[in-house]
N, C-alpha and C positions, 0 to 999 in steps of 0.2 A: 478865249473857248479852245482855239486850236492847239495852244499849249498845254491845256487840261486834258483835250483828246490825247494828245501824243505822250502824257504824261501817261496816261492810264493802258495805251497801247504797250508803253515800253515795258511796264508793270506784267503786263500779260504776256508777253514774249517771254520776259525772264521768267515768272510763273510756269509755262510751259517747260522751257527749257530745264527748270530745275526738278520738274515732274518727270521729264525724260530720263534727266540723270539718275533720279532716285530708283526709278524703273529699269535703267539698265544695270546698275550696282545691284538691286535685290536679283535681277535676273543671273547676274554673273556670281553672287553670293549663293544662289540657290544651285547652280550647276556644279560650284566647287563642294557646295555639301552634299549632294546628290551623285557626284561623278565616281567616287571610290566606291558606293555599293552598287553601282550599274556596272562596275568592273570587277569587281572582284566578289567572290562568292566561296570564300574557306569554310572548310569544315575541321572542329577542333579534334574530334573523336579518330583516332586511327583503327582502322577495321583490323587489320592485321600489322604482323610485321615479317621481315625477310624469313626466316625462320619457317613460319608457316607455308612459304613457297619452296623450298627446300637450299635456300640460298645462305652462304658464307657471308658473314657481315660485321660490320663493327657499328655502333652507335658513335655519333659525332655530335659534339656541342661546340659552337663557336659563336662569335659577336662580329657584327656590322660595325662601321666605321664610328656610328653614332651609339654603338653599346648595346644595340638590342640584342639578345640571345636568343640563337638561332638553334633549331634542329634538325639533323637527318641521319642518313646512311650512308656507309661503303659499303657497296655489295661486291664481292669477289668470286672469281671463278671457282670450282673446285682447286683444292689443293692437289698439286701435279698436272692440271690443265695446262693449257694454252693461255697466257696472258698476255694479249696482244695491245692490249693499250686501255687508259683509262678514259672515261668520257664523264665532264660535269654537268648534269641534265638539270635544266630549268623548265620545272612543269608549267603548265597553262592555269588558268583562272578560276579552276574548280578543286573543290575536294583536297586532298591535301598527298605527300610523299606516298601513303598507303594504295590509293589509288591508282599508282603508277607501278603496283610490283608485278603486274602479268608482262606487261613490258618493260621492265627490269628482267625481269627472268630469261626472256628473250634473248635480250642483249646481253647479258652474262654469257649465256649459251654460245654468244658468239664470239667468246673469250675477252669479251671486256668487262672491267671494274668499271663500277656505276657508282658515282659520287652524287648525292642529290638530297636537297636541303631544303626545306619549307620555309617558305616566305614569312614575312614577319606576319602574324595573325592566322596563320596556317598552321593547323596539328600543333605541336608542342613548341613552337617558335612562340616566342613573347612578341606584344604591339599589334599593331593594326595595319592591315595594306594600305599604302598610298604610292603613287609613281615612283615619287624619287626613292622611300624607300626601297622598295623591290628592287632599283637598280642597284643600291648599296647591298643589299643581301646577295644579290648575284656576283658582285666585285667580290665579298667574302669567300663567298661559296669558290669561286674559281681560284682565289688566292690557295686555299687550304687545298682545295683538290691538285693544285699543283705542287705543293709539296710531299702529297699522298703520291702523286704520279713518280716523283724524283726518286722517291724513297723506294719505288718497286721497279725503278729502272725501264718504266716504258713512256711511250707518248702521250701526251694529253690532249683529246678532243672535245666538242662539245656538241651536246645534242638539246636543240631547243623546241617544246612542243609548243604551239598555238602563243599566248600569249608570250609564254619562255622565248618565243624566238626575237623579240625583240633583246633583251638582255643578252642573249644568245651572240646575236651579230655584235653588240656593243661590246662586248669582251673579246671577241675575234678580230676585232678590229684596232684594236689597243692593245693587244698581248701577241706579239710576233712568233712566239714558241707553240702557237696554238696548231697542233698536227692536222686537224681535219674540222668542216664544220657540219651538221646535219640540222636540218630544218624541217619542221612536220607542219601542218597546216598555217603557214605564215601568212603576214600580213605586213606593212610596212609602218603603220603605227594607229593610234585609235582613231586621228581624223578620216583614214582613210576609208574606215569601217564605217564610221557616222555619215560619211558624204554617199554612202550608199543607201541611208536609211531617210526618208523626207520628213518623219517625224522628228529627227534629231537637226535638220538645217537649221530651225533658229538659233540655238543652242552652239554650233561651232565656232563661233568667235570667243566662246568664253571657256574652250575646254583646255585644258592645260597640256603643257608640250613636253612633259619629260618623257612619256612612253612611247618615243616616236624611233625611228631608225635613222631618218635624216640622210645626212652624207656619210653616216660612217659606214653604210653597206657597201659602199665604193670602196672602203678601205680595208677591206678582207682581203688578204692577201692568199690565205689557205684554201685548199681543197673545198669546195662544197658541194652536198647533196641536199635539193630542194623537193621535199615531197608533199605532195597535195591531191586528197580526194577528188576526183574528177564531180563527186555529187554531194562535196562539202558544202552540209545545210546554213553554217555557221560563218564560215570564211569563204567568199567566194573564188571559186578558182584563178580569174583574174588577178585578185591581189597577191595569190602565191606567185603567179607567173612574174607580176610587177615584182617584186621582190627578187626573183632569181634574175631577173633584166636588169636589176641596178648593183649585181654583184660582178662589176666590170673588174674591179682589181685581183679577183681571184685567179690562181694560175689554173683552176681546172674545175669547171662548175656544172652540175648536171641537174637534169630536170625529171622526175618520174612522177607523171599522172598517175596517182593509183586507181584502178578502173571500179575498184569495188569497194563499199565501206562510205560513211560518211566522216565528219570532223571528229567524234571521237571512237570509233571502231575501224577504221580502215584498217589499221595494223591485226587486227581478227581478221576482219574480212576477205583481205587480200592475201592469198596464199604467197606471191610475189616480193611482198613488203621486208620481210627480214632478209631474206637471199639478194637483194637489193642492195641493201646495206652491206651484207657481206661480201659483195663483189665488189665495193666501192672502197671498202677497207683493204681489199686485196691489192687494189689499185695504188691507194694512196700511202700504206704503212710499209714500213721497209719490212723485208723479209728478214726473219732471225736465222 
């Protein structure tokens, strides 16, 4: 009789263990299915091109290492104007390259050539966005931008915006020829954001780990300007500060707490936004 109850208890424990395992697997699969949809918000239609903003530009077509075709633009200062450097621009998780044209125009006015490519699934780029794919796209964009900058005879920097700050840091960490790095609305990775949202706590163990700065932040050697809106309603100011504090390998790092505007409009709301970038470039770029 004791043996019979023991067998039944063992079978019950086995069923409970299998049920828990099945539930965990289902939760893992659900998180992995939904994670890209909660991370990326691409828009396919381009609402304008650089010519509408008075910019001189070239259309860019290139392929990532897995042969996904990408589209972008190389926007240049006016003919005869100062061309201080090029910058490869890694945009955030919403919209597409056309939604950055106002910001690009202001960067061009500072004498920068701006090389910007849509991630897979955005604008005219093929495919669908996934963390590992976004990092491949950034690598391909940097490689192409490096060739353009070399042909123009100018230094190459990186500008990362929001989600784009993660591939920006990772590229700056592994490419020693990066002249400077500018980060706007940065955060260490998706886990750091999810940790601040109690609703996502049960899903933290199942999040993918590709879209993280990790130890790469401390490996960035070039000068860095970290900009973050004080009233950022999407990425808390403390996360931007955490990124700044991790950039321990940089030979010069600056912090600018943007006093006006939020996550998406501080570059418009704050009159000091682009002058601060200009002053940073004055300090880090060689004089012609």
